[in-house]
C-alpha positions as CSV (number, residue, x, y, z in Angstrom):
1,M,8.5,-24.7,28.6
2,R,6.1,-27.5,29.4
3,W,7.9,-30.0,27.2
4,I,11.2,-29.3,28.9
5,V,9.6,-30.1,32.3
6,R,8.1,-33.4,30.9
7,L,11.4,-34.5,29.4
8,L,13.1,-33.7,32.7
9,G,10.6,-35.9,34.5
10,L,11.2,-38.7,31.9
11,V,14.9,-38.5,32.7
12,V,14.2,-38.8,36.4
13,V,12.0,-41.9,35.8
14,L,14.8,-43.5,33.7
15,A,17.4,-42.9,36.4
16,A,15.1,-44.1,39.2
17,F,14.2,-47.4,37.5
18,V,17.8,-48.2,36.6
19,L,19.1,-47.4,40.1
20,G,16.2,-49.3,41.9
21,A,17.9,-52.7,41.3
22,L,21.4,-51.5,41.3
23,F,22.9,-54.0,43.8
24,F,20.6,-57.0,43.0
25,L,20.6,-57.6,39.2
26,P,23.2,-57.9,36.4
27,G,23.4,-54.8,34.1
28,E,21.5,-56.4,31.2
29,R,18.6,-57.3,33.4
30,I,18.6,-53.9,34.9
31,A,18.3,-52.4,31.4
32,R,15.5,-54.7,30.4
33,I,13.5,-54.3,33.6
34,A,14.0,-50.5,33.6
35,A,12.8,-50.3,30.0
36,E,9.7,-52.3,30.7
37,Q,8.8,-50.2,33.7
38,I,9.3,-46.9,31.9
39,T,7.2,-48.2,29.1
40,R,4.4,-49.1,31.5
41,A,4.6,-45.7,33.3
42,T,4.8,-43.5,30.2
43,G,2.9,-45.4,27.6
44,R,5.9,-45.2,25.2
45,T,8.1,-48.1,24.3
46,V,11.7,-47.8,25.7
47,T,14.6,-49.7,24.3
48,M,18.0,-50.0,25.7
49,S,20.8,-51.7,23.8
50,G,24.4,-52.3,24.4
51,E,26.2,-53.1,27.7
52,T,24.9,-51.7,30.9
53,R,27.7,-51.1,33.4
54,L,27.5,-50.5,37.1
55,S,29.8,-48.2,39.2
56,L,30.2,-48.3,42.9
57,Y,33.3,-46.2,43.4
58,P,34.1,-43.3,43.3
59,V,30.6,-42.6,42.1
60,L,27.5,-44.7,42.6
61,G,25.9,-44.9,39.2
62,V,25.1,-46.7,36.0
63,A,26.0,-46.3,32.3
64,T,23.9,-47.7,29.5
65,G,24.4,-48.1,25.8
66,A,22.0,-46.6,23.2
67,V,18.6,-45.6,24.5
68,E,15.4,-45.0,22.4
69,I,11.9,-43.7,23.5
70,A,9.2,-44.4,21.0
71,N,7.2,-41.5,19.4
72,A,3.5,-41.0,19.6
73,D,1.5,-43.6,17.7
74,W,0.3,-41.0,15.1
75,S,3.8,-40.1,14.1
76,D,6.0,-41.9,11.5
77,A,9.1,-39.7,12.0
78,G,11.0,-42.3,14.2
79,P,11.8,-42.3,17.9
80,M,11.0,-39.2,20.0
81,L,14.3,-39.5,21.8
82,R,17.5,-41.4,21.0
83,A,20.9,-41.1,22.7
84,E,24.2,-43.0,22.0
85,S,24.7,-43.5,25.7
86,F,23.3,-42.5,29.0
87,K,25.1,-42.2,32.4
88,V,23.7,-41.3,35.8
89,G,25.3,-41.0,39.2
90,V,23.4,-40.7,42.5
91,D,23.8,-40.1,46.2
92,P,24.0,-43.5,47.8
93,R,21.2,-42.5,50.2
94,V,18.7,-43.0,47.3
95,L,19.0,-46.7,48.1
96,W,17.4,-46.3,51.5
97,G,14.5,-44.2,50.2
98,G,13.9,-40.4,50.2
99,D,14.4,-37.8,47.5
100,I,16.4,-38.6,44.4
101,R,19.7,-36.7,44.5
102,I,21.4,-37.1,41.1
103,T,25.1,-36.2,41.4
104,G,25.8,-36.5,37.7
105,L,23.8,-37.0,34.6
106,E,25.3,-37.3,31.1
107,A,23.7,-38.0,27.7
108,V,25.8,-38.3,24.6
109,A,24.5,-37.1,21.1
110,P,20.8,-37.3,22.0
111,E,18.3,-36.7,19.2
112,I,14.9,-35.3,20.2
113,R,11.9,-34.9,17.9
114,L,9.1,-32.7,19.0
115,E,6.0,-32.7,16.8
116,R,2.6,-31.1,16.7
117,A,-0.1,-32.9,14.7
118,A,-2.4,-31.1,12.4
119,D,-5.2,-31.6,14.9
120,G,-3.2,-30.0,17.7
121,R,-1.9,-33.1,19.5
122,V,1.7,-33.0,20.7
123,N,4.1,-35.9,21.0
124,W,5.6,-34.8,24.3
125,E,2.6,-35.4,26.4
126,L,3.9,-38.3,28.5
127,G,2.4,-40.0,31.6
128,V,5.2,-39.0,34.0
129,E,3.5,-36.4,36.2
130,G,2.1,-39.0,38.5
131,V,5.3,-40.8,39.1
132,A,6.3,-41.2,42.7
133,P,9.8,-40.2,44.0
134,S,10.9,-43.8,43.7
135,G,10.1,-43.7,40.0
136,Q,7.3,-46.3,40.2
137,S,3.6,-45.8,40.4
138,E,1.6,-47.9,42.8
139,P,-0.3,-50.7,41.0
140,G,-3.8,-49.7,40.0
141,A,-3.3,-46.1,41.4
142,P,-4.4,-43.3,39.1
143,A,-1.8,-40.8,37.9
144,R,-1.3,-37.9,40.3
145,S,0.7,-34.7,40.2
146,A,3.0,-35.5,43.1
147,R,6.1,-33.3,43.4
148,L,9.2,-35.1,42.2
149,G,11.8,-35.0,45.0
150,L,14.7,-34.3,42.7
151,T,18.0,-32.5,42.8
152,L,20.8,-32.4,40.2
153,D,24.3,-31.6,41.1
154,R,25.2,-31.5,37.4
155,A,23.6,-32.5,34.1
156,L,25.8,-32.6,31.0
157,I,24.5,-33.1,27.5
158,T,26.8,-33.0,24.5
159,G,26.1,-33.0,20.7
160,A,22.4,-33.0,21.0
161,R,20.0,-32.4,18.1
162,L,16.5,-31.1,18.5
163,S,13.9,-30.9,15.7
164,M,10.5,-29.2,16.1
165,I,7.8,-29.9,13.4
166,D,4.4,-28.4,13.2
167,H,2.3,-30.6,10.7
168,G,-0.5,-28.0,10.7
169,T,1.6,-25.2,9.2
170,G,4.4,-27.3,7.7
171,E,7.0,-25.3,9.7
172,E,10.1,-27.2,10.8
173,Q,12.9,-25.9,13.0
174,Q,16.3,-27.4,13.9
175,I,18.6,-27.0,16.8
176,T,22.0,-28.7,16.4
177,D,25.3,-29.0,18.3
178,L,23.5,-28.5,21.6
179,D,25.8,-28.6,24.6
180,L,24.1,-28.2,28.0
181,D,25.5,-27.8,31.5
182,L,22.8,-27.7,34.2
183,R,23.3,-27.5,38.0
184,W,20.5,-27.8,40.5
185,P,21.9,-28.9,43.8
186,D,18.8,-28.0,45.9
187,H,15.3,-28.9,44.9
188,A,13.8,-25.6,46.4
189,G,16.9,-23.6,45.6
190,T,18.6,-22.1,42.5
191,A,19.4,-23.8,39.2
192,T,22.1,-22.5,36.9
193,L,22.3,-23.1,33.1
194,E,25.0,-22.8,30.5
195,A,24.1,-23.9,26.9
196,A,25.4,-23.5,23.4
197,F,23.7,-24.6,20.2
198,R,23.0,-23.7,16.6
199,R,19.8,-22.9,14.9
200,G,20.4,-22.4,11.2
201,G,23.1,-19.7,11.7
202,G,26.1,-19.1,14.0
203,P,26.4,-20.3,17.5
204,I,24.0,-19.3,20.2
205,R,24.9,-19.2,23.9
206,V,22.4,-19.1,26.7
207,S,23.2,-18.6,30.3
208,G,21.3,-17.7,33.5
209,H,19.8,-18.9,36.7
210,L,16.3,-19.7,38.1
211,D,15.5,-19.1,41.8
212,E,13.3,-21.4,43.8
213,V,13.1,-24.1,41.2
214,G,10.6,-26.3,43.2
215,A,8.1,-23.4,43.5
216,F,8.7,-22.7,39.7
217,L,7.8,-26.4,38.9
218,D,4.7,-26.1,41.1
219,G,3.5,-23.1,39.0
220,A,4.7,-20.1,41.0
221,A,6.6,-17.2,39.5
222,T,10.2,-17.0,40.7
223,G,13.3,-14.9,40.2
224,V,15.1,-15.5,36.9
225,S,18.1,-14.1,35.1
226,A,18.9,-15.0,31.5
227,R,21.2,-13.9,28.7
228,V,21.2,-14.9,25.1
229,S,24.3,-14.2,23.0
230,A,24.5,-14.7,19.2
231,G,26.0,-13.0,16.2
232,G,27.9,-10.4,18.1
233,G,24.9,-9.3,20.1
234,A,23.1,-10.1,23.4
235,V,19.7,-9.9,25.0
236,G,19.3,-10.1,28.7
237,F,16.4,-10.4,31.1
238,E,16.3,-9.8,34.8
239,G,13.0,-10.3,36.8
240,R,10.5,-13.0,37.6
241,A,8.9,-15.7,35.4
242,G,6.5,-18.6,35.6
243,L,5.4,-21.7,33.6
244,R,2.0,-20.3,32.4
245,P,4.1,-18.6,30.7
246,E,4.4,-15.3,32.5
247,A,7.2,-12.9,33.1
248,Q,7.9,-9.4,34.5
249,G,11.2,-7.6,34.5
250,R,13.9,-5.6,32.7
251,L,14.9,-6.4,29.2
252,D,18.3,-5.2,28.1
253,L,19.5,-5.2,24.4
254,D,23.0,-4.8,23.1
255,I,23.1,-5.9,19.5
256,G,25.8,-4.7,17.2
257,D,24.5,-6.3,14.1
258,T,20.8,-7.2,14.1
259,G,21.0,-9.1,10.9
260,A,23.7,-11.3,12.1
261,F,22.0,-11.8,15.5
262,L,18.7,-12.8,13.8
263,A,20.5,-15.0,11.3
264,A,22.1,-16.9,14.2
265,L,18.6,-17.5,15.6
266,G,17.4,-18.9,12.3
267,L,15.7,-15.8,11.2
268,G,17.9,-14.8,8.3
269,G,17.2,-12.5,5.4
270,V,16.6,-9.4,7.5
271,D,18.4,-6.4,6.2
272,L,17.6,-3.3,8.3
273,P,18.7,0.3,7.4
274,Q,21.7,1.6,9.2
275,T,19.7,4.1,11.4
276,L,16.6,2.0,11.8
277,G,17.6,-1.1,13.7
278,Q,20.8,-2.4,12.0
279,S,22.1,-2.2,15.5
280,V,20.0,-1.9,18.7
281,K,21.0,-0.9,22.2
282,G,18.6,0.0,25.0
283,R,16.3,-1.3,27.7
284,A,12.6,-1.8,28.4
285,D,10.3,-3.0,31.2
286,L,8.6,-6.2,29.9
287,T,5.5,-8.0,31.2
288,V,4.1,-11.2,29.7
289,T,0.7,-12.5,30.8
290,E,-0.6,-16.0,30.0
291,G,1.8,-16.2,27.1
292,T,-0.4,-14.0,24.9
293,Q,-0.4,-10.5,26.4
294,V,2.9,-8.6,26.1
295,A,3.3,-5.1,27.6
296,V,6.4,-2.9,27.2
297,R,6.9,0.2,29.2
298,D,9.7,2.7,29.8
299,M,11.2,1.7,26.4
300,A,14.4,3.6,25.4
301,L,16.3,2.3,22.3
302,D,19.1,3.5,20.1
303,L,18.5,2.1,16.7
304,G,21.9,2.8,15.3
305,G,21.7,6.6,15.2
306,N,18.0,7.1,15.9
307,A,16.9,7.2,19.5
308,V,13.2,6.3,20.3
309,T,11.2,6.0,23.5
310,G,7.7,4.7,24.0
311,V,5.3,2.1,25.2
312,L,3.6,-0.8,23.4
313,D,1.0,-3.6,24.0
314,L,1.0,-6.8,21.9
315,D,-1.9,-9.2,21.9
316,L,-1.0,-12.7,20.5
317,S,-4.4,-14.4,21.2
318,G,-5.9,-13.8,17.7
319,D,-5.2,-15.1,14.3
320,V,-3.2,-12.0,13.6
321,P,-1.3,-10.2,16.4
322,R,-2.5,-6.8,17.4
323,L,0.0,-4.1,18.3
324,D,-0.9,-0.8,19.9
325,A,2.1,1.6,20.5
326,R,3.2,5.1,21.1
327,I,6.6,6.0,19.8
328,D,8.4,9.3,20.5
329,A,11.6,10.2,18.6
330,G,13.9,13.3,18.5
331,A,15.6,14.0,15.1
332,L,14.7,10.9,13.1
333,D,16.9,10.0,10.1
334,L,15.1,7.7,7.6
335,S,17.2,8.7,4.6
336,K,18.7,5.2,4.3
337,L,15.2,3.7,4.4
338,A,14.1,6.1,1.6
339,G,17.1,5.1,-0.5
340,A,18.1,8.7,-1.2
341,D,20.8,9.4,-3.8
342,S,24.0,10.7,-2.3
343,T,24.0,13.6,-4.8
344,G,20.8,15.0,-3.4
345,G,17.7,15.9,-5.2
346,G,19.4,16.9,-8.4
347,G,21.3,13.7,-8.6
348,A,18.1,11.7,-8.1
349,A,16.5,13.6,-11.0
350,V,19.3,12.4,-13.3
351,A,19.0,8.8,-12.2
352,G,15.2,8.7,-12.3
353,W,12.9,7.0,-9.9
354,S,14.1,3.8,-8.2
355,K,13.0,0.6,-9.9
356,E,13.9,-1.6,-6.9
357,P,10.9,-3.8,-5.8
358,I,9.1,-2.7,-2.7
359,D,8.4,-5.5,-0.2
360,A,5.3,-4.5,1.7
361,S,4.5,-7.9,3.0
362,A,5.2,-6.7,6.6
363,L,1.9,-4.8,6.5
364,G,0.0,-8.1,6.8
365,L,1.9,-9.4,9.9
366,V,0.1,-7.3,12.5
367,N,-3.0,-5.1,13.1
368,G,-3.1,-2.1,15.4
369,D,-2.5,1.6,16.0
370,L,0.8,3.3,16.2
371,A,1.0,6.9,17.4
372,F,4.2,8.6,16.3
373,A,5.8,11.9,17.2
374,A,9.2,13.4,16.2
375,T,10.9,16.7,16.4
376,S,12.2,16.2,12.8
377,V,12.2,13.5,10.1
378,N,14.8,13.2,7.3
379,L,13.3,11.2,4.4
380,G,16.4,11.5,2.2
381,D,15.1,13.9,-0.5
382,L,12.6,15.5,1.8
383,K,13.1,17.1,5.2
384,L,10.3,17.4,7.7
385,G,10.1,19.3,10.9
386,K,7.8,18.6,13.9
387,T,5.7,15.6,13.0
388,R,2.7,14.0,14.7
389,A,0.9,11.1,13.0
390,L,-1.3,8.1,13.7
391,M,-0.9,4.9,11.7
392,T,-3.7,2.4,11.7
393,L,-2.9,-1.1,10.3
394,D,-5.8,-3.4,9.3
395,R,-5.4,-6.5,7.2
396,A,-2.3,-5.3,5.2
397,R,-3.6,-1.7,4.8
398,A,-1.9,1.1,6.6
399,V,-3.6,4.5,7.0
400,F,-1.5,7.5,8.1
401,D,-3.4,10.3,9.7
402,L,-1.1,13.3,9.3
403,R,-2.2,15.4,12.2
404,E,0.7,17.8,12.1
405,V,3.7,17.9,9.7
406,R,5.8,21.0,9.8
407,A,7.8,21.1,6.5
408,Y,9.6,23.8,4.6
409,D,8.2,26.7,6.7
410,G,4.7,25.4,6.3
411,L,2.1,23.0,7.6
412,V,0.9,19.8,6.0
413,T,-2.1,17.7,7.1
414,G,-4.2,15.0,5.5
415,E,-4.2,11.3,5.0
416,F,-1.8,8.8,3.3
417,V,-2.7,5.2,2.6
418,I,-0.5,2.2,1.7
419,N,-2.5,-0.9,0.6
420,S,-1.0,-4.3,-0.1
421,R,-4.1,-6.4,0.1
422,S,-4.1,-7.1,-3.6
423,G,-0.9,-5.7,-5.1
424,L,0.7,-2.4,-3.8
425,S,-1.0,0.9,-4.1
426,V,-0.7,4.3,-2.4
427,G,-3.0,7.3,-2.2
428,G,-4.4,10.0,-0.1
429,T,-5.4,13.6,0.3
430,T,-3.0,16.3,1.7
431,R,-3.4,20.0,2.4
432,A,-0.5,22.4,2.6
433,E,-0.2,25.9,3.8
434,G,2.8,28.3,3.5
435,I,5.3,25.8,1.9
436,N,8.6,27.3,0.8
437,L,8.7,26.1,-2.8
438,E,12.4,27.0,-3.4
439,R,13.6,24.5,-0.7
440,F,10.8,22.0,-1.4
441,L,11.3,21.7,-5.2
442,A,15.1,21.6,-4.7
443,D,14.8,18.6,-2.4
444,A,12.0,16.8,-4.2
445,A,12.9,17.4,-7.8
446,G,16.2,19.2,-8.0
447,I,14.5,22.4,-9.2
448,T,16.2,25.5,-7.8
449,R,14.8,28.4,-10.0
450,F,11.4,28.8,-8.2
451,A,11.0,30.7,-4.9
452,A,7.6,31.5,-3.3
453,A,5.3,30.5,-0.5
454,A,2.6,28.1,-1.7
455,S,-0.6,26.6,-0.4
456,G,-2.7,24.0,-2.1
457,E,-4.4,20.6,-2.0
458,L,-3.6,17.3,-3.6
459,S,-5.6,14.0,-4.0
460,F,-3.7,11.2,-5.6
461,L,-3.6,7.4,-6.3
462,G,-0.8,5.2,-7.6
463,S,0.0,1.5,-7.9
464,G,3.0,-0.7,-8.7
465,N,5.8,-2.7,-7.0
466,S,8.4,0.1,-7.3
467,V,8.7,3.9,-6.9
468,D,9.1,4.1,-10.7
469,A,6.0,2.2,-11.4
470,I,3.9,4.1,-8.8
471,M,5.1,7.5,-10.2
472,K,4.2,6.4,-13.8
473,S,0.7,5.4,-12.7
474,L,-0.3,8.5,-10.6
475,S,-3.7,9.9,-11.0
476,G,-5.6,12.6,-9.1
477,Q,-6.2,16.3,-8.9
478,G,-5.4,19.4,-7.0
479,F,-4.6,23.1,-7.0
480,V,-1.8,25.5,-5.9
481,T,-1.6,29.2,-5.2
482,T,1.3,31.4,-4.3
483,G,1.9,35.0,-3.3
484,R,4.9,37.1,-4.4
485,G,7.8,35.1,-5.7
486,V,10.9,34.8,-7.9
487,I,12.0,32.7,-10.9
488,S,15.7,32.7,-11.2
489,G,17.7,32.3,-14.4
490,I,15.2,33.9,-16.7
491,D,13.4,37.3,-17.1
492,L,10.0,36.3,-18.4
493,D,8.9,39.9,-18.8
494,R,11.8,40.6,-21.1
495,L,11.5,37.2,-22.8
496,M,7.8,37.6,-23.5
497,R,8.4,41.2,-24.8
498,A,11.5,40.9,-26.9
499,G,12.5,37.2,-27.0
500,D,15.6,37.8,-24.9
501,V,16.9,34.5,-23.5
502,T,20.1,35.8,-21.9
503,G,18.9,35.1,-18.3
504,G,17.9,37.4,-15.5
505,T,15.3,37.2,-12.8
506,T,11.5,37.2,-12.9
507,I,9.6,38.7,-10.0
508,F,5.9,37.8,-10.0
509,D,3.1,39.0,-7.8
510,E,0.8,35.9,-7.8
511,M,0.4,32.5,-9.3
512,R,-2.5,30.1,-9.2
513,A,-3.4,26.9,-11.0
514,S,-5.4,23.7,-10.8
515,F,-4.3,20.4,-12.3
516,A,-5.3,16.8,-13.0
517,M,-3.1,13.8,-13.1
518,K,-3.4,10.7,-15.3
519,G,-1.0,8.0,-16.2
520,G,1.9,9.6,-14.4
521,N,1.4,13.0,-16.1
522,L,0.2,16.2,-14.6
523,F,-2.0,18.4,-16.9
524,N,-2.7,22.0,-16.3
525,E,-4.9,24.3,-18.4
526,D,-5.5,27.4,-16.2
527,L,-2.2,28.7,-14.8
528,V,-2.3,32.5,-14.2
529,L,1.0,34.3,-13.5
530,R,0.9,38.0,-12.6
531,L,4.0,40.0,-13.3
532,P,4.5,43.7,-12.4
533,R,3.8,44.8,-16.0
534,A,2.3,41.7,-17.5
535,R,0.0,38.9,-17.0
536,A,0.5,35.4,-18.5
537,E,-1.5,32.2,-18.7
538,G,0.1,28.7,-18.9
539,R,-0.9,25.3,-20.0
540,G,0.9,22.0,-20.6
541,R,2.1,18.7,-19.1
542,V,4.5,17.8,-16.4
543,G,5.8,14.2,-16.5
544,L,5.8,13.0,-13.0
545,G,6.9,9.5,-14.0
546,A,9.2,10.5,-16.9
547,R,10.5,13.5,-14.9
548,D,10.1,15.9,-17.9
549,I,8.1,18.9,-18.8
550,D,6.3,20.4,-21.9
551,Y,4.8,23.7,-20.9
552,L,3.7,27.0,-22.6
553,L,3.5,30.4,-21.0
554,T,1.5,32.9,-23.0
555,P,1.2,36.6,-22.2
556,V,-2.4,37.8,-22.5
557,L,-2.1,41.3,-21.3
558,L,0.7,43.9,-21.1
559,E,0.3,46.9,-18.8
560,G,2.1,50.0,-17.8
561,E,3.2,51.3,-21.3
562,N,1.8,53.8,-23.7
563,R,2.2,51.4,-26.6
564,R,0.8,47.9,-26.8
565,G,4.2,46.2,-26.8
566,L,5.3,42.9,-28.1
567,A,4.1,39.6,-26.7
568,I,6.2,36.5,-27.1
569,P,5.0,33.1,-25.6
570,V,7.6,31.0,-23.8
571,R,7.9,27.2,-24.1
572,I,9.5,25.2,-21.4
573,R,10.5,21.7,-22.6
574,G,12.9,18.9,-21.5
575,S,14.0,17.1,-18.4
576,W,13.5,18.4,-14.9
577,D,17.2,18.9,-14.3
578,N,17.8,20.7,-17.5
579,P,14.7,22.2,-19.2
580,R,15.0,24.3,-22.4
581,I,13.3,27.7,-22.1
582,T,12.8,29.3,-25.5
583,P,10.5,31.8,-27.2
584,D,7.8,30.2,-29.3
585,L,8.0,32.3,-32.5
586,E,5.1,30.6,-34.3
587,K,2.9,31.4,-31.4
588,A,4.4,34.9,-31.2
589,I,3.3,35.6,-34.8
590,D,-0.2,34.4,-34.2
591,L,-0.4,36.4,-31.1
592,N,1.2,39.7,-32.1
593,L,0.3,39.9,-35.9
594,K,-3.2,38.5,-35.9
595,E,-4.9,41.8,-36.8
596,E,-2.3,42.6,-39.5
597,R,-2.7,39.2,-41.0
598,E,-6.5,39.5,-41.0
599,E,-6.2,43.0,-42.7
600,L,-3.8,41.6,-45.4
601,Q,-6.2,38.7,-46.0
602,K,-9.1,41.1,-46.4
603,K,-7.2,43.4,-48.8
604,A,-6.0,40.4,-50.8
605,G,-9.6,39.1,-51.1
606,E,-10.8,42.5,-52.3
607,R,-8.0,42.8,-55.0
608,V,-8.8,39.3,-56.3
609,G,-12.5,40.2,-56.4
610,R,-11.8,43.2,-58.6
611,E,-9.6,41.3,-60.9
612,V,-12.3,38.7,-61.4
613,Q,-14.9,41.3,-62.0
614,E,-12.9,43.0,-64.7
615,R,-11.9,39.8,-66.5
616,L,-15.4,38.3,-66.4
617,G,-17.3,41.6,-66.8
618,V,-19.3,41.0,-63.7
619,T,-20.7,43.9,-61.6
620,P,-22.3,42.8,-58.3
621,E,-25.6,44.3,-57.5
622,E,-26.1,46.1,-54.1
623,G,-25.9,43.5,-51.3
624,Q,-24.6,40.9,-53.6
625,S,-21.1,39.3,-53.2
626,T,-18.7,38.8,-56.0
627,E,-19.1,35.1,-55.8
628,D,-22.8,35.3,-56.1
629,A,-22.6,37.7,-59.1
630,I,-20.2,35.3,-60.9
631,R,-22.5,32.3,-60.1
632,K,-25.6,34.2,-61.4
633,K,-23.8,35.1,-64.7
634,L,-22.7,31.5,-65.3
635,D,-26.2,30.3,-64.7
636,D,-27.7,32.8,-67.1
637,K,-25.1,31.9,-69.8
638,A,-25.8,28.2,-69.4
639,A,-29.6,28.8,-69.7
640,R,-29.2,30.7,-72.9
641,K,-27.2,27.9,-74.5
642,L,-29.9,25.4,-73.6
643,R,-32.6,27.5,-75.2
644,K,-30.7,27.6,-78.5
645,L,-30.8,23.8,-78.6
646,F,-34.6,23.9,-79.0
647,E,-34.9,26.8,-81.4
């Protein structure tokens, strides 16, 4: 805002000097003298070229040709200001002294360069604050901040171009096609503004008014109303504002397409989800203090389907902004953000995990704490109930403290971490109680055969720049236990007894297991499943990254029958969406015929021993095995042959 005031003061000086000799000098001499006087007052060389024309009727005024104002001596970017022509009209009473009343001001195709040096110096610091109302400083008098007695019936600027360059950061911004219509008929009264320009995208329109302009220029906060329209959306502000900068008032937003709105403002490349800011409509009470402290209260926004309320405080004084906020939502739909497959969990299982790169750079833009509460959260594949969480952001690392997450008839608590300081990684520890596995597994993995209430704990860590890479890198450990449950589509009791794979239903009394994860695979060695008339153990691998399974259920105890029964292990193998469940006959033979096989091996060994004894004429002594008897006979026979060699 300060550079606008200084440029306005420069325009006043230019008008005053030109008009000071209006009736006494030819146009060319007026231009030359005015340029010399402005150069002396501002410290910047001013050049006027072309014909300077005077007008007495119907408007008292002057028109110049091209005008240039030199840049700061440390800049090599060319003039700070250049215009093809400059016209000014004044109230004739200016010739007899008093305040300057400009009845008309027009600049054609001005080009303005605003620069900030790497050491912080700016090129718009001009020596115009001490200029007297006449436009001339008294000889030898120090600069003073005397109020400029100025009014402006109408200022018209067409086709302007404004460039802003920060040599410290290398950032450059452009505003083009700037048309401005400013009316300020009373110095202490109200000024109105209509402007249109471009900043990298579509046209931007700004309109509004400022009350008590004189007091505003003196540093007081005054009433202000402003509206910015771009890309089919608009933002309005009604309240009070000052030059410090400071502001307090009501902010209204009605943006139909946030991406188009931001693109018009030169902030393109933002693609927000449909229900999370693709459109924004709402209001908030805004307070800005000293230009670095921003407070938002009574915020109520519709983000294109999601309604949120809350408060936030933003501190811009540090190297990294700090944001502290509390957000309350009703039924929050984040399914578009999660990229859920339209076919649901089963469809996602067929397609596999998403390989789209995850951009987590936003984690490094701000630090702070965000308290969040919602009545429900739709994550696409997963559905959560009442949720209360606290997110802490610190140097591109986000920690989510899950204080209460109601999900699938149960409760989830714990901690979840997203870290993008050096690559992207996720991890955490969660605890769950009373989770409905039938609904959870159906949503998470498309598995619909398992129904039970489960509790457990999970610690995990994964890294990668996509969901697919993270799932294939998962490591960690955990355990799970359930009470009574049902497995649909298979009767494990019948399958483990008779090898019958014709379907059915398995009702079990209890299940418990611990597991370890490595390289995107979950390994389990101690699953115990209790059936009404059987008990089974399980071990195997579940591919979290590959979305497959290779698991063996082995019956270890059959109960409730007079006879021992037949035990047939069951192998589950294949993809999550379509696993093959078959009896493992090789394991069944080992399990059920172990004693018979050992008995046959023993009988076969005894029969072979007898045949060898008969053929070799060997009779084992008491406590001696057949092998030892044969070895002794061979040793004796060899010794006799050696003795014969020496006889």
